C-alpha positions as CSV (number, residue, x, y, z in Angstrom):
1,M,-23.5,-10.8,-5.7
2,S,-24.8,-7.3,-5.8
3,D,-26.5,-5.8,-8.8
4,A,-24.6,-6.5,-12.1
5,I,-22.5,-3.7,-13.4
6,K,-22.9,-3.1,-17.1
7,H,-19.8,-3.9,-18.9
8,E,-17.8,-1.7,-21.3
9,C,-17.5,-2.2,-25.0
10,G,-14.9,-4.3,-26.7
11,I,-13.1,-4.2,-30.0
12,A,-11.3,-6.6,-32.3
13,L,-9.3,-5.8,-35.4
14,I,-7.6,-8.2,-37.8
15,R,-5.4,-7.3,-40.8
16,L,-4.3,-10.1,-43.0
17,L,-0.8,-9.4,-44.3
18,K,-0.8,-12.0,-47.0
19,P,-3.0,-12.5,-50.1
20,L,-6.2,-14.5,-49.6
21,D,-4.8,-17.5,-51.6
22,Y,-2.0,-17.8,-49.0
23,Y,-4.5,-18.6,-46.2
24,I,-6.5,-20.9,-48.5
25,E,-3.3,-22.9,-49.3
26,K,-2.0,-22.9,-45.7
27,Y,-5.2,-23.3,-43.7
28,G,-7.5,-24.9,-46.2
29,S,-10.1,-22.2,-46.2
30,A,-10.9,-18.6,-47.2
31,T,-12.5,-18.0,-43.9
32,Y,-9.3,-18.0,-41.8
33,G,-9.6,-14.3,-40.9
34,I,-13.4,-14.5,-40.3
35,N,-13.0,-17.5,-38.0
36,K,-10.3,-15.8,-36.0
37,M,-12.5,-12.7,-35.7
38,Y,-15.3,-14.9,-34.4
39,L,-13.0,-16.3,-31.7
40,L,-11.8,-12.8,-30.7
41,M,-15.4,-11.5,-30.4
42,E,-16.8,-14.5,-28.6
43,K,-13.9,-14.6,-26.1
44,Q,-14.7,-10.9,-25.3
45,H,-18.5,-11.5,-25.1
46,N,-18.4,-10.4,-21.5
47,R,-17.7,-6.9,-22.7
48,G,-20.9,-6.5,-24.8
49,Q,-24.4,-7.9,-24.6
50,D,-26.5,-5.1,-26.1
51,G,-25.3,-5.8,-29.7
52,A,-22.4,-6.5,-32.0
53,G,-21.1,-5.5,-35.4
54,L,-18.6,-6.6,-38.0
55,A,-17.1,-4.7,-41.0
56,N,-14.8,-5.9,-43.7
57,I,-12.8,-4.1,-46.4
58,K,-11.5,-5.7,-49.6
59,F,-8.3,-4.3,-51.2
60,D,-7.7,-3.4,-54.8
61,V,-11.2,-4.1,-56.2
62,E,-12.3,-2.9,-59.6
63,P,-14.6,0.2,-59.8
64,G,-18.2,-0.8,-59.6
65,Q,-17.6,-3.7,-57.2
66,R,-18.6,-3.5,-53.5
67,Y,-15.6,-3.4,-51.2
68,I,-17.0,-2.6,-47.8
69,S,-19.3,-5.1,-46.0
70,R,-21.0,-4.6,-42.7
71,Y,-23.4,-6.6,-40.5
72,R,-24.8,-5.4,-37.1
73,S,-27.2,-7.1,-34.7
74,N,-28.9,-6.0,-31.5
75,T,-30.4,-9.4,-30.7
76,S,-29.7,-11.3,-27.5
77,H,-27.3,-13.6,-29.6
78,A,-25.8,-10.9,-31.7
79,I,-22.4,-12.5,-32.4
80,K,-24.0,-15.8,-33.4
81,D,-26.5,-13.9,-35.6
82,I,-23.7,-12.0,-37.4
83,F,-21.4,-14.9,-38.1
84,E,-24.2,-17.2,-39.2
85,K,-25.1,-14.6,-41.9
86,V,-21.4,-14.3,-42.9
87,H,-20.9,-18.0,-43.2
88,H,-24.1,-18.4,-45.0
89,K,-22.6,-16.3,-47.8
90,F,-19.6,-18.6,-48.0
91,Q,-21.7,-21.8,-47.8
92,T,-24.0,-20.5,-50.6
93,A,-21.0,-19.8,-52.8
94,Y,-19.5,-23.2,-52.1
95,D,-22.8,-25.0,-52.8
96,K,-23.3,-23.2,-56.1
97,H,-19.7,-23.1,-57.2
98,P,-17.8,-26.0,-55.6
99,D,-15.1,-25.6,-58.2
100,K,-14.4,-22.0,-57.0
101,I,-13.9,-22.6,-53.3
102,R,-10.1,-22.3,-53.6
103,N,-10.1,-19.6,-56.2
104,A,-9.1,-16.4,-54.2
105,K,-9.7,-14.0,-57.1
106,W,-13.2,-15.3,-57.7
107,L,-14.1,-15.4,-54.0
108,K,-13.0,-11.7,-53.5
109,E,-15.1,-10.7,-56.5
110,N,-18.2,-12.6,-55.5
111,V,-18.3,-13.2,-51.8
112,A,-18.7,-10.6,-49.1
113,F,-16.3,-10.5,-46.1
114,T,-13.4,-11.9,-48.0
115,G,-11.4,-8.7,-47.5
116,E,-8.0,-8.3,-45.8
117,L,-9.2,-5.9,-43.1
118,S,-11.9,-6.6,-40.5
119,L,-13.2,-4.7,-37.5
120,G,-15.5,-6.2,-34.9
121,H,-17.3,-4.5,-32.0
122,L,-19.2,-5.7,-28.9
123,R,-21.6,-3.1,-27.6
124,Y,-22.6,-2.5,-24.0
125,G,-24.7,0.7,-24.2
126,T,-23.9,3.4,-21.6
127,Y,-26.1,6.0,-23.1
128,G,-29.3,6.0,-25.1
129,G,-31.2,3.1,-26.4
130,N,-30.1,-0.2,-28.0
131,S,-31.4,0.1,-31.5
132,I,-29.6,-1.4,-34.4
133,E,-28.5,2.1,-35.4
134,Q,-26.6,2.5,-32.2
135,C,-24.4,-0.6,-32.8
136,H,-20.9,-0.1,-34.1
137,P,-19.1,-0.1,-36.5
138,F,-20.4,3.1,-37.9
139,L,-19.9,3.9,-41.6
140,R,-19.3,7.2,-43.3
141,Q,-19.6,6.7,-47.0
142,N,-18.1,8.5,-50.0
143,N,-17.5,7.8,-53.7
144,W,-13.8,8.5,-53.1
145,M,-12.4,5.3,-51.7
146,T,-9.9,7.2,-49.4
147,R,-12.8,9.2,-47.8
148,N,-14.8,6.2,-46.7
149,L,-14.5,5.7,-42.9
150,V,-15.5,2.9,-40.6
151,V,-15.3,3.5,-36.8
152,A,-15.9,1.4,-33.7
153,G,-14.6,1.9,-30.2
154,N,-14.7,1.5,-26.4
155,F,-15.1,5.0,-25.2
156,N,-17.0,7.8,-23.7
157,L,-16.3,11.5,-24.1
158,T,-17.2,13.9,-21.3
159,N,-17.4,17.0,-23.4
160,V,-19.7,16.1,-26.2
161,D,-21.5,19.5,-26.0
162,E,-18.2,21.3,-26.7
163,L,-17.3,19.0,-29.6
164,F,-20.8,19.3,-31.0
165,N,-20.5,23.1,-31.1
166,L,-17.1,22.8,-32.7
167,L,-18.6,20.8,-35.5
168,V,-21.3,23.4,-36.0
169,S,-18.7,26.1,-36.1
170,I,-16.9,24.5,-39.0
171,G,-20.2,24.3,-41.0
172,Q,-21.4,20.8,-40.2
173,H,-24.9,19.8,-39.2
174,P,-24.5,16.8,-37.0
175,K,-27.7,14.6,-36.9
176,Q,-27.5,14.2,-33.1
177,M,-25.5,15.2,-30.0
178,S,-23.7,11.9,-29.1
179,D,-20.1,11.1,-28.6
180,T,-20.2,8.4,-31.3
181,V,-21.6,10.8,-34.0
182,T,-19.2,13.5,-32.9
183,V,-16.2,11.2,-33.1
184,M,-17.2,10.0,-36.5
185,E,-17.7,13.4,-37.9
186,K,-14.6,14.8,-36.4
187,I,-12.4,12.1,-37.9
188,G,-14.4,12.3,-41.1
189,H,-13.9,16.1,-41.3
190,F,-10.1,15.9,-41.0
191,L,-10.0,12.9,-43.3
192,D,-11.7,15.1,-45.9
193,V,-9.2,17.9,-45.2
194,E,-6.2,15.6,-45.6
195,N,-7.7,14.3,-48.9
196,Q,-8.2,17.8,-50.2
197,I,-4.7,18.9,-49.3
198,L,-3.2,15.9,-51.1
199,F,-5.6,16.3,-54.1
200,D,-4.6,20.0,-54.5
201,K,-0.9,19.1,-54.2
202,Y,-1.0,16.4,-56.9
203,K,-3.4,18.3,-59.1
204,E,-0.9,21.2,-59.2
205,Q,1.8,18.7,-60.2
206,G,-0.2,17.7,-63.2
207,Y,-1.4,14.2,-62.2
208,S,-4.8,12.9,-63.6
209,H,-7.7,12.4,-61.2
210,Q,-7.3,8.6,-61.4
211,E,-3.6,8.8,-60.6
212,I,-4.3,11.2,-57.7
213,S,-6.6,8.6,-56.1
214,S,-3.8,6.1,-55.9
215,L,-1.3,8.7,-54.6
216,I,-3.7,9.8,-51.9
217,A,-4.2,6.2,-50.8
218,K,-0.4,5.8,-50.5
219,D,0.4,9.1,-48.8
220,L,-2.6,9.7,-46.5
221,N,-1.2,10.9,-43.2
222,V,-3.2,8.9,-40.6
223,Q,-1.3,10.3,-37.7
224,N,-2.0,13.9,-38.7
225,I,-5.8,13.1,-39.2
226,L,-6.0,11.6,-35.7
227,T,-4.0,14.4,-34.0
228,N,-6.3,17.0,-35.4
229,S,-9.4,15.0,-34.7
230,S,-8.7,14.2,-31.1
231,L,-7.3,17.6,-30.1
232,D,-10.3,18.5,-27.9
233,W,-11.4,15.1,-26.8
234,D,-11.8,14.6,-23.1
235,G,-12.5,11.0,-21.9
236,G,-11.4,7.5,-21.9
237,Y,-11.2,5.8,-25.3
238,V,-9.8,3.1,-27.6
239,M,-10.9,4.2,-31.0
240,A,-10.5,1.9,-34.1
241,G,-11.0,3.0,-37.7
242,L,-10.7,1.7,-41.2
243,F,-10.4,3.8,-44.4
244,G,-11.9,2.6,-47.6
245,H,-8.6,2.1,-49.4
246,G,-7.1,-0.1,-46.6
247,D,-5.4,2.0,-44.0
248,A,-6.4,1.3,-40.4
249,F,-5.7,2.6,-36.9
250,V,-6.4,2.0,-33.2
251,L,-6.0,5.1,-31.0
252,R,-5.7,5.0,-27.2
253,D,-6.5,8.0,-24.9
254,P,-3.5,9.8,-23.4
255,S,-4.2,8.6,-19.8
256,G,-4.4,5.0,-20.9
257,I,-7.8,4.7,-19.2
258,R,-9.3,2.0,-21.6
259,P,-7.2,-1.0,-22.6
260,A,-5.9,-2.2,-26.0
261,F,-3.4,-4.9,-27.0
262,F,-1.9,-5.9,-30.3
263,Y,0.1,-8.8,-31.9
264,K,1.9,-8.9,-35.2
265,D,3.7,-11.6,-37.2
266,D,4.3,-12.0,-40.9
267,E,0.7,-13.2,-41.5
268,V,-1.5,-11.0,-39.4
269,V,-1.9,-7.9,-37.2
270,V,-4.4,-8.3,-34.4
271,V,-5.8,-5.8,-31.9
272,A,-8.2,-6.6,-29.0
273,S,-9.4,-5.0,-25.8
274,E,-8.1,-8.0,-23.8
275,R,-4.7,-9.7,-24.0
276,P,-5.7,-13.4,-23.2
277,V,-8.2,-13.5,-26.1
278,I,-5.3,-12.9,-28.6
279,Q,-3.2,-15.5,-26.8
280,T,-6.0,-18.0,-27.1
281,A,-7.2,-17.3,-30.6
282,F,-3.8,-17.3,-32.1
283,N,-2.0,-19.6,-29.7
284,V,0.9,-17.2,-29.1
285,P,2.9,-16.5,-25.9
286,I,2.2,-13.5,-23.7
287,E,5.6,-12.0,-24.5
288,T,4.6,-11.4,-28.1
289,I,1.6,-9.3,-27.3
290,Q,2.1,-5.5,-26.7
291,E,0.0,-2.9,-25.1
292,I,-0.8,0.2,-27.2
293,K,0.9,3.1,-25.4
294,P,-1.3,5.9,-24.0
295,G,-1.8,8.8,-26.4
296,H,-0.5,6.6,-29.3
297,A,-2.1,5.0,-32.3
298,L,-1.2,1.7,-33.9
299,I,-1.3,2.6,-37.6
300,I,-1.5,-0.1,-40.2
301,K,-0.9,1.2,-43.7
302,K,-2.4,-0.5,-46.8
303,D,1.0,-1.6,-47.9
304,G,1.4,-3.6,-44.6
305,K,3.7,-1.2,-42.7
306,V,2.8,-1.1,-39.0
307,S,3.9,1.6,-36.6
308,E,2.9,3.0,-33.3
309,E,2.8,6.8,-33.5
310,M,2.2,9.5,-30.8
311,V,-1.1,11.3,-31.5
312,K,-1.6,13.1,-28.2
313,T,1.1,13.8,-25.5
314,P,0.8,11.1,-22.9
315,L,-0.4,12.1,-19.5
316,K,0.2,10.3,-16.2
317,K,-1.0,6.8,-16.9
318,T,-4.2,6.2,-14.9
319,A,-5.4,2.9,-16.4
320,C,-8.7,1.8,-15.0
321,S,-8.3,-0.3,-11.8
322,F,-11.9,-1.5,-12.0
323,E,-11.0,-3.1,-15.3
324,R,-8.7,-5.4,-13.3
325,I,-11.2,-6.1,-10.5
326,Y,-14.3,-6.8,-12.5
327,F,-14.4,-6.4,-16.2
328,S,-11.5,-8.2,-17.8
329,R,-11.1,-11.9,-18.2
330,G,-9.5,-13.4,-15.1
331,S,-7.4,-15.7,-17.3
332,D,-5.0,-12.9,-18.0
333,K,-1.7,-13.7,-16.2
334,D,-1.4,-10.3,-14.5
335,I,-5.1,-9.9,-13.7
336,Y,-5.2,-13.4,-12.1
337,K,-2.3,-12.4,-9.9
338,E,-3.8,-9.0,-9.0
339,R,-7.2,-10.5,-8.1
340,K,-5.6,-13.0,-5.8
341,Q,-3.6,-10.2,-4.1
342,L,-6.9,-8.2,-3.7
343,G,-8.2,-11.2,-1.7
344,R,-5.0,-11.5,0.3
345,N,-4.9,-7.8,1.1
346,I,-8.3,-7.9,2.8
347,C,-7.4,-10.7,5.2
348,D,-6.7,-8.5,8.3
349,L,-10.1,-6.8,8.0
350,V,-11.8,-10.2,7.6
351,L,-10.1,-11.5,10.7
352,K,-11.2,-8.5,12.6
353,A,-14.8,-9.0,11.5
354,I,-14.8,-12.7,12.7
355,D,-12.8,-11.8,15.9
356,N,-9.9,-14.1,14.6
357,D,-12.2,-17.1,15.1
358,L,-11.1,-19.2,12.1
359,K,-12.4,-22.4,13.7
360,N,-16.0,-21.3,13.7
361,S,-16.0,-19.5,10.3
362,V,-17.0,-20.8,6.9
363,F,-15.7,-19.1,3.7
364,S,-17.2,-19.0,0.2
365,F,-17.8,-16.6,-2.8
366,I,-20.6,-15.3,-4.9
367,P,-20.6,-14.8,-7.9
368,N,-18.2,-16.9,-9.9
369,T,-16.2,-13.9,-10.9
370,A,-15.1,-13.5,-7.3
371,E,-13.5,-16.9,-7.3
372,V,-9.9,-15.7,-7.9
373,S,-10.0,-13.1,-5.1
374,F,-11.5,-15.9,-2.9
375,Y,-8.3,-18.0,-3.6
376,G,-6.2,-15.0,-2.5
377,L,-8.2,-14.6,0.7
378,M,-7.8,-18.3,1.5
379,K,-4.1,-18.2,0.9
380,G,-3.7,-15.2,3.2
381,L,-5.9,-16.8,5.9
382,Q,-3.9,-20.1,5.6
383,D,-0.7,-18.2,6.4
384,K,-2.5,-16.8,9.5
385,L,-3.7,-20.3,10.4
386,N,-0.2,-21.6,10.1
387,E,0.9,-19.0,12.6
388,I,-1.8,-20.0,15.0
389,K,-0.8,-23.7,14.7
390,L,2.8,-22.8,15.4
391,E,1.9,-20.9,18.5
392,K,-0.3,-23.8,19.7
393,I,2.5,-26.3,19.2
394,K,5.0,-24.2,21.0
395,A,2.5,-23.9,23.9
396,L,2.5,-27.7,24.3
397,G,6.0,-27.7,25.6
398,P,8.9,-30.0,24.6
399,N,7.1,-33.3,24.7
400,P,3.6,-33.0,23.0
401,S,1.7,-36.2,22.3
402,E,0.9,-37.4,18.8
403,E,-2.8,-36.9,19.6
404,Q,-2.2,-33.3,20.6
405,L,-0.1,-32.6,17.5
406,M,-2.7,-34.2,15.2
407,E,-5.5,-32.1,16.7
408,I,-3.5,-28.9,15.9
409,L,-2.5,-30.0,12.4
410,A,-6.1,-30.9,11.6
411,L,-7.0,-27.2,11.9
412,R,-7.8,-25.8,8.4
413,N,-9.9,-23.1,6.8
414,R,-13.5,-24.2,6.3
415,I,-14.3,-23.8,2.6
416,E,-17.7,-24.6,1.3
417,K,-19.7,-24.2,-1.9
418,I,-22.5,-22.2,-0.3
419,A,-24.5,-20.9,-3.2
420,I,-25.1,-22.3,-6.7
421,K,-26.9,-20.2,-9.3
422,D,-29.8,-21.9,-10.9
423,A,-29.3,-20.9,-14.5
424,K,-32.7,-22.1,-15.5
425,L,-34.5,-19.5,-13.5
426,R,-35.2,-16.1,-15.0
427,T,-36.7,-13.1,-13.2
428,F,-39.2,-12.4,-16.0
429,I,-41.8,-10.8,-13.7
430,T,-41.3,-7.1,-13.4
431,Q,-43.7,-6.3,-10.5
432,D,-41.5,-5.7,-7.4
433,N,-43.1,-8.1,-4.9
434,S,-43.3,-11.0,-7.3
435,R,-39.9,-10.4,-8.8
436,D,-38.3,-10.3,-5.3
437,D,-39.7,-13.7,-4.5
438,L,-38.3,-15.1,-7.7
439,V,-34.9,-13.5,-7.2
440,A,-34.7,-15.0,-3.7
441,H,-34.7,-18.5,-5.4
442,V,-32.2,-17.8,-8.2
443,Y,-29.5,-19.3,-6.0
444,D,-29.6,-22.8,-4.4
445,I,-27.8,-23.1,-1.1
446,T,-25.9,-26.0,0.4
447,Y,-27.8,-26.9,3.5
448,G,-25.9,-28.4,6.4
449,S,-22.6,-26.7,5.6
450,V,-23.0,-24.0,8.3
451,Y,-23.7,-24.3,12.0
452,P,-25.5,-21.8,14.3
453,T,-22.2,-21.1,16.0
454,D,-20.5,-20.1,12.7
455,N,-19.6,-16.9,11.0
456,L,-20.4,-17.1,7.2
457,V,-17.9,-15.1,5.2
458,I,-18.8,-14.5,1.5
459,I,-16.5,-12.5,-0.9
460,D,-17.7,-10.6,-3.9
461,D,-15.9,-8.5,-6.5
462,S,-17.6,-5.2,-5.6
463,I,-20.8,-3.8,-4.1
464,V,-22.4,-1.0,-6.1
465,R,-26.1,-0.5,-5.4
466,G,-26.6,-3.4,-3.0
467,T,-30.1,-3.9,-4.1
468,T,-29.8,-7.6,-4.9
469,L,-27.8,-8.1,-1.7
470,K,-30.7,-6.7,0.4
471,Q,-33.6,-8.1,-1.6
472,S,-32.3,-11.7,-1.9
473,I,-28.7,-12.7,-1.2
474,L,-28.7,-12.0,2.5
475,K,-32.1,-13.6,3.0
476,I,-30.8,-16.7,1.1
477,L,-27.7,-16.9,3.3
478,D,-29.7,-16.4,6.5
479,R,-31.5,-19.7,5.7
480,L,-28.3,-21.5,6.7
481,N,-28.8,-20.0,10.2
482,P,-25.3,-18.6,10.8
483,K,-24.4,-16.5,13.8
484,K,-23.0,-13.8,11.6
485,I,-22.8,-13.0,7.9
486,V,-19.7,-11.1,6.7
487,V,-19.9,-9.8,3.2
488,V,-16.5,-9.0,1.8
489,S,-15.9,-6.7,-1.2
490,S,-12.5,-7.1,-3.0
491,A,-13.0,-3.5,-4.3
492,P,-13.2,-0.4,-2.1
493,Q,-16.4,1.5,-1.6
494,I,-17.7,2.8,-4.9
495,R,-18.4,6.4,-4.2
496,Y,-18.2,8.3,-7.5
497,P,-19.7,7.8,-11.0
498,D,-17.7,6.6,-14.1
499,C,-17.7,8.8,-17.2
500,Y,-15.3,6.9,-19.4
501,G,-17.4,4.1,-20.8
502,I,-19.0,2.1,-18.0
503,D,-22.6,2.5,-17.1
504,M,-22.1,3.8,-13.5
505,A,-23.2,7.4,-14.0
506,K,-25.7,8.2,-11.3
507,L,-24.6,9.0,-7.7
508,G,-28.0,8.0,-6.3
509,D,-27.4,4.4,-7.5
510,F,-24.4,3.9,-5.1
511,I,-25.0,2.5,-1.7
512,A,-21.9,4.2,-0.4
513,F,-23.2,7.6,-1.5
514,S,-26.7,6.9,0.0
515,A,-25.0,5.8,3.3
516,A,-23.0,9.1,3.4
517,I,-26.1,11.1,2.8
518,Q,-27.9,9.2,5.6
519,L,-25.0,9.7,8.0
520,L,-25.0,13.5,7.3
521,K,-28.7,13.5,8.2
522,D,-28.2,11.3,11.3
523,T,-25.5,13.7,12.6
524,N,-27.3,16.9,11.8
525,Q,-24.9,17.9,9.0
526,E,-27.4,18.3,6.2
527,H,-26.0,21.8,5.6
528,I,-23.1,20.0,3.9
529,I,-25.4,18.6,1.3
530,T,-26.9,22.0,0.5
531,A,-23.4,23.7,0.5
532,T,-22.1,21.0,-1.9
533,Y,-25.0,21.6,-4.3
534,Q,-24.4,25.3,-4.2
535,Q,-20.7,24.8,-4.9
536,C,-21.5,22.5,-7.9
537,K,-24.1,25.0,-9.3
538,A,-21.6,27.9,-8.9
539,Q,-19.1,26.3,-11.3
540,E,-21.7,24.7,-13.6
541,H,-20.9,27.1,-16.5
542,L,-17.1,27.3,-15.9
543,P,-14.7,25.7,-18.4
544,K,-14.2,22.1,-17.3
545,E,-10.5,22.8,-16.7
546,D,-11.5,25.1,-13.8
547,M,-13.8,22.7,-12.1
548,V,-13.0,20.7,-8.9
549,N,-14.8,17.7,-7.4
550,H,-16.9,19.2,-4.7
551,V,-18.7,15.9,-4.1
552,K,-15.8,14.8,-2.0
553,N,-17.2,17.0,0.7
554,I,-20.1,14.5,1.2
555,Y,-17.7,11.9,2.4
556,K,-15.1,14.0,4.4
557,P,-16.8,13.9,7.8
558,F,-16.7,10.1,8.0
559,T,-14.2,7.3,8.1
560,A,-14.4,4.3,5.7
561,E,-15.4,2.1,8.7
562,Q,-18.3,4.4,9.6
563,L,-19.6,4.2,6.0
564,S,-19.2,0.5,6.0
565,K,-21.2,0.2,9.2
566,K,-24.0,2.4,7.8
567,I,-24.0,0.4,4.5
568,A,-24.4,-2.8,6.4
569,E,-27.3,-1.3,8.4
570,M,-29.0,-0.1,5.3
571,L,-28.7,-3.4,3.4
572,T,-29.6,-5.7,6.2
573,P,-33.2,-6.9,5.7
574,K,-35.4,-6.6,8.8
575,D,-36.6,-10.2,8.8
576,I,-33.2,-12.0,9.1
577,N,-31.7,-13.4,12.2
578,A,-27.9,-13.2,11.6
579,E,-25.8,-10.2,12.4
580,V,-24.5,-8.6,9.2
581,E,-21.2,-6.9,8.6
582,I,-19.8,-5.6,5.3
583,V,-16.0,-5.3,4.8
584,F,-14.5,-3.3,1.9
585,Q,-11.0,-3.3,0.4
586,T,-8.9,-0.4,1.4
587,I,-7.5,2.1,-1.2
588,E,-4.0,1.1,-0.1
589,G,-4.9,-2.6,-0.6
590,L,-6.1,-1.7,-4.1
591,H,-3.0,0.1,-5.1
592,D,-0.8,-2.6,-3.7
593,A,-2.6,-5.3,-5.8
594,C,-2.8,-3.2,-9.0
595,P,0.3,-1.0,-9.0
596,D,0.3,-0.4,-12.7
597,H,-3.4,0.6,-12.9
598,T,-3.8,3.7,-10.7
599,G,-7.1,4.9,-12.2
600,D,-9.2,4.8,-9.0
601,W,-11.7,7.6,-9.5
602,Y,-14.6,5.3,-8.7
603,F,-13.3,5.1,-5.1
604,T,-11.4,8.3,-4.6
605,G,-13.0,10.9,-6.9
606,N,-9.6,11.6,-8.4
607,Y,-10.6,11.9,-12.1
608,P,-7.7,11.8,-14.7
609,T,-9.4,14.3,-17.0
610,P,-11.1,17.7,-16.3
611,G,-14.3,16.3,-17.8
612,G,-14.5,13.8,-14.9
613,N,-15.0,16.7,-12.4
614,K,-17.6,18.2,-14.7
615,V,-19.5,14.9,-14.7
616,V,-19.4,14.2,-11.0
617,N,-20.6,17.7,-10.1
618,K,-23.4,17.5,-12.7
619,S,-24.3,14.1,-11.3
620,F,-24.7,15.6,-7.8
621,I,-26.8,18.5,-9.2
622,N,-29.1,15.9,-10.8
623,Y,-29.3,14.0,-7.6
624,Y,-30.1,17.1,-5.5
625,E,-32.7,18.3,-8.0
626,G,-34.4,14.9,-8.3
627,K,-33.4,14.3,-11.9
628,N,-33.0,10.6,-12.6
629,Q,-30.7,11.0,-15.5
630,R,-27.0,10.6,-16.5
631,A,-24.6,13.5,-16.2
632,Y,-23.2,13.2,-19.7
């Protein structure tokens, strides 16, 4: 309902464990792996709309033959763009050589993307532009097969400046200061080191250079490379990589901030950012899919051996709770259950907002992603309504009439489809006044569903900036002429920026922060704003490990209810008739609904890594100094 939050990136990896002719024979096509990759990426399309990329590696090709293929696209239909190009290569080969379409050896020698190992990426940029060069996977090329590296991931590192300086200190000259380049070069550096160690070892033992290449490919210690590369990384990440000779890995951060799941059978190894996409694409039960453990890497050797190895000592697991509320697909078994519980957990606050008047209240949801939490809210309110019915029946005494009983039993929650998004409309005009008028008509409303005596209760996933709420949604809902509009957020108040891969980096963008600042001004406590700035500046050049989150001071003087009231005041348009109240999920309600995903820094400011405190303080400094820029 409120402004859309930019999603985080997604990954998909497929390793075929059988020769290509096996899939041709069993599934009737050489495109088995490519087709499955398309499904994995399309089913995760919600995670990336700025671009996409696909890389593929062929095993055991002869020297002089290309064995790494890559396509990237930053168009509005990037996935379609990539796979049309890939399938065009197959179609051209089939048209010109129909007698070869089941010849695995010929296909591998003549058609790109027929390799055993594929890595796909969906990009949602959280920093910089959206040029084709910023789309994953990234490629680090070398004439030595075992030194070629392909990398893609869902990540953000908070200490890129430190890592950049480390690269410079070992003699490198990075082309830019970004976490993607830094990660690539870090892994590439230690891949080179590992290659050199093995080369020197086998050279001393008298092996020829050609023999050494094969021995390095067999003995490359992927775990060691990743341990050395990630030693100083601070952030949330799922990092996937392919080496030119056929080894592959997927590495998860030690706090388990970003998600990654894998499945393996005798035909394939699959990794994806979301569990249900693997279930759907491969038609496998949930019990067969595992989560990569925090601080561990799933390592797939070229010989097909698969192991999960510890790379960094796991920390307290603080998997992102916002992942569960907003970003991941609601079709996941656990996420569906958690989102329903989020709705159920906010029932008491909703009842308080409508003064327990269920008879004169209408309930709905905007947008569609809030539908599951809406179900939970309705189930919770139904339990409350059953209690009310029971009390009314008891009050009738021992001999109630059938008419009296039917009147009580007829009581039910009033559920309506209030708003329907008109997908045909696009807000293509950028001038504010004209654009606002268009936005106000993006949703069609169901007239006649609400009476002037009614409360209109609308649930949303979360409220971040509140701009769309103020500029259009509340005005749209007011056309129904309700007595009161209650906007319900299944998430708590978003008070602090993210720095682990989601584009929520500026404090000034958050309506909860703006409300706290306004309350400080209203109550003559502006000295807290200045003091917080001075505290942040005082530790600006300290090591990140010594920093604390001083921005918490901005919120300390006020209760969550006071902030909610101020938020409602700030977001209520002046020209609407209905009273407006905004109700937020509690932190306790969040933890109860998502007990295994305790990463709540958006709401509490409790960052799982030192770099989080560094980013939030820098974000406040930027706000205070009037700099409209990210803090990382």
